[in-house]
C-alpha positions in Angstrom: 149.0 198.8 140.1 145.7 197.6 137.6 143.2 199.6 137.7 140.1 197.1 137.4 136.9 199.2 135.9 133.9 198.9 137.2 130.8 197.5 135.0 127.8 199.7 136.5 128.6 203.0 137.1 128.4 204.3 140.2 126.2 207.6 139.1 122.9 206.6 138.9 121.7 208.9 136.2 123.4 207.2 133.8 122.6 203.3 135.2 119.1 204.0 135.0 119.0 205.3 131.9 121.2 202.0 130.5 118.2 199.9 132.6 115.6 201.9 130.6 117.6 201.2 127.4 118.3 197.4 128.0 114.5 196.8 129.1 114.0 198.3 125.4 116.0 196.3 124.0 115.0 193.0 126.0 111.2 194.4 124.3 111.9 194.6 121.3 112.6 190.9 120.8 109.8 189.7 123.1 107.2 187.2 121.4 104.6 188.9 119.4 101.5 187.4 121.1 99.0 190.1 123.4 100.4 189.3 126.4 104.3 190.1 125.6 103.0 193.2 123.7 100.7 194.0 126.9 103.0 193.5 129.7 106.4 194.6 127.7 104.4 198.3 127.4 104.0 198.3 131.2 107.6 197.4 131.7 109.2 199.9 129.4 107.3 202.5 131.7 108.3 201.2 134.7 112.1 201.0 133.2 111.7 204.5 131.8 110.3 206.0 135.4 112.8 204.8 137.8 115.5 207.3 135.5 112.9 210.1 134.7 112.6 210.1 138.8 116.1 209.9 140.1 116.6 213.3 137.5 113.4 214.9 139.1 115.0 213.6 142.8 118.6 215.9 141.4 116.8 218.5 141.2 114.7 219.0 144.1 113.1 221.8 145.4 113.8 220.3 148.9 114.6 217.1 150.7 111.2 216.1 151.7 110.9 216.5 147.3 113.7 214.3 146.9 112.4 212.1 149.3 109.2 211.2 147.4 110.6 211.4 144.0 113.5 208.8 145.6 110.6 206.6 146.8 109.0 206.5 143.5 112.3 205.1 142.0 112.1 202.5 144.4 108.9 201.3 143.3 109.0 201.7 140.1 112.0 199.5 140.0 109.7 197.7 142.4 107.1 197.0 139.8 109.7 196.7 137.2 110.8 193.2 138.6 107.1 192.3 138.6 106.8 193.2 134.7 110.3 190.3 134.5 108.1 188.2 136.4 105.1 188.2 134.4 107.0 188.1 130.9 108.1 184.6 129.3 110.8 185.7 126.7 111.4 183.2 124.1 115.1 180.9 125.4 117.8 183.2 124.2 116.5 185.8 126.4 116.3 184.1 129.2 119.7 185.4 130.3 118.8 188.1 129.8 115.7 188.7 132.2 117.4 187.5 135.2 120.6 190.3 134.8 117.1 193.0 134.3 115.9 191.3 136.8 119.1 191.3 139.1 119.7 195.1 138.2 116.2 196.2 139.1 116.1 194.5 142.1 120.0 196.0 142.6 118.0 199.6 142.0 115.3 198.9 144.2 118.1 198.2 147.1 120.1 200.9 146.2 116.6 203.8 146.5 115.5 202.2 149.9 119.0 203.2 151.2 119.0 206.1 150.2 115.2 207.0 151.6 116.8 205.2 155.0 120.1 207.8 155.4 117.4 210.3 154.2 114.5 210.1 157.2 
């Protein structure tokens, strides 16, 4: 039986890092107008915060600390979706915008599920 590879890693640390890196590549390709620059900065911050807070959650001092950090991951993923909605990329980057929105939505749902299981 042939083993298929999942394109999305199960390791959330790796997955959130990949998401933040893809966002950075996307932002570099945006038009250089004031709105794209400012919204892009916010998107970079929120996308990076998803992974940074997940790393903190992995080393949480207590269950309560873990849940708080995971809630922040969810919040930052949701914020990333917001900034992606505001940004109007060049036409050839519309598919990447959609893919990033989908990934942020999936991450938000994963973190929401973790919170529910922990409470």
